[in-house]
C-alpha beads as a LAMMPS data file, in Angstrom:
LAMMPS data file: protein, C-alpha beads

72 atoms
71 bonds

1 atom types
1 bond types

-500.0 500.0 xlo xhi
-500.0 500.0 ylo yhi
-500.0 500.0 zlo zhi

Masses

1 110.0

Atoms # bond

1 1 1 -456.582 383.678 -22.740
2 1 1 -456.707 379.871 -24.387
3 1 1 -458.731 378.599 -26.878
4 1 1 -460.851 376.898 -24.511
5 1 1 -462.224 380.363 -22.998
6 1 1 -463.996 381.332 -25.975
7 1 1 -467.874 381.260 -25.901
8 1 1 -469.159 379.436 -29.048
9 1 1 -472.654 380.213 -31.162
10 1 1 -473.816 378.907 -34.143
11 1 1 -474.687 380.977 -36.850
12 1 1 -474.967 381.626 -40.976
13 1 1 -471.926 383.312 -43.033
14 1 1 -473.751 386.636 -45.028
15 1 1 -471.170 387.797 -46.420
16 1 1 -467.745 386.674 -47.755
17 1 1 -464.753 389.513 -47.747
18 1 1 -461.695 389.617 -49.247
19 1 1 -458.956 388.359 -47.136
20 1 1 -460.040 385.071 -45.854
21 1 1 -462.748 387.171 -43.581
22 1 1 -466.498 386.500 -43.575
23 1 1 -469.319 387.957 -41.545
24 1 1 -471.354 385.796 -40.020
25 1 1 -474.994 386.654 -38.135
26 1 1 -475.278 384.472 -35.411
27 1 1 -478.822 382.715 -33.667
28 1 1 -478.933 385.280 -30.980
29 1 1 -478.765 387.771 -33.441
30 1 1 -474.905 389.504 -32.946
31 1 1 -472.802 390.166 -36.454
32 1 1 -469.083 388.803 -36.271
33 1 1 -466.531 389.260 -38.151
34 1 1 -464.603 385.582 -38.529
35 1 1 -461.528 384.110 -39.961
36 1 1 -461.386 380.039 -40.772
37 1 1 -459.591 378.534 -37.647
38 1 1 -456.491 376.410 -38.388
39 1 1 -457.669 372.796 -38.485
40 1 1 -460.337 374.274 -41.037
41 1 1 -456.972 375.408 -43.426
42 1 1 -455.251 372.130 -43.118
43 1 1 -457.760 370.177 -44.007
44 1 1 -459.060 372.396 -46.536
45 1 1 -462.692 372.731 -45.823
46 1 1 -464.327 375.105 -47.627
47 1 1 -467.005 377.996 -46.259
48 1 1 -469.405 379.633 -48.895
49 1 1 -471.939 381.824 -48.318
50 1 1 -475.133 380.385 -46.800
51 1 1 -473.404 378.118 -45.048
52 1 1 -474.211 376.724 -41.132
53 1 1 -471.016 377.413 -38.682
54 1 1 -470.554 377.554 -35.298
55 1 1 -468.378 380.454 -34.143
56 1 1 -465.850 380.504 -31.485
57 1 1 -466.257 384.203 -30.173
58 1 1 -463.238 385.723 -27.415
59 1 1 -465.056 387.351 -24.023
60 1 1 -462.977 390.035 -24.524
61 1 1 -463.872 391.196 -28.486
62 1 1 -467.158 389.777 -28.949
63 1 1 -467.416 391.711 -32.352
64 1 1 -464.167 388.704 -33.798
65 1 1 -464.072 385.058 -33.741
66 1 1 -462.924 381.843 -35.659
67 1 1 -465.262 379.894 -37.505
68 1 1 -464.314 376.267 -35.962
69 1 1 -467.007 374.080 -37.660
70 1 1 -469.151 373.681 -41.064
71 1 1 -472.362 371.883 -40.548
72 1 1 -473.451 369.726 -43.302

Bonds

1 1 1 2
2 1 2 3
3 1 3 4
4 1 4 5
5 1 5 6
6 1 6 7
7 1 7 8
8 1 8 9
9 1 9 10
10 1 10 11
11 1 11 12
12 1 12 13
13 1 13 14
14 1 14 15
15 1 15 16
16 1 16 17
17 1 17 18
18 1 18 19
19 1 19 20
20 1 20 21
21 1 21 22
22 1 22 23
23 1 23 24
24 1 24 25
25 1 25 26
26 1 26 27
27 1 27 28
28 1 28 29
29 1 29 30
30 1 30 31
31 1 31 32
32 1 32 33
33 1 33 34
34 1 34 35
35 1 35 36
36 1 36 37
37 1 37 38
38 1 38 39
39 1 39 40
40 1 40 41
41 1 41 42
42 1 42 43
43 1 43 44
44 1 44 45
45 1 45 46
46 1 46 47
47 1 47 48
48 1 48 49
49 1 49 50
50 1 50 51
51 1 51 52
52 1 52 53
53 1 53 54
54 1 54 55
55 1 55 56
56 1 56 57
57 1 57 58
58 1 58 59
59 1 59 60
60 1 60 61
61 1 61 62
62 1 62 63
63 1 63 64
64 1 64 65
65 1 65 66
66 1 66 67
67 1 67 68
68 1 68 69
69 1 69 70
70 1 70 71
71 1 71 72
């Protein structure tokens, strides 16, 4: 599976967890455990509680994903 095979959802960060993990509630009603994607870490984009984000979720494990974009 490559990064292009991921399914993307919009959602809101509902909980900040230790170890760089975030709990995201998607607009579709799913709850995803997500970490920040590499490009966001590289450019030091901060994600805080209540942020609107875009999450890329693997079709093999829909409970885990990567935060790929933080909306303004």
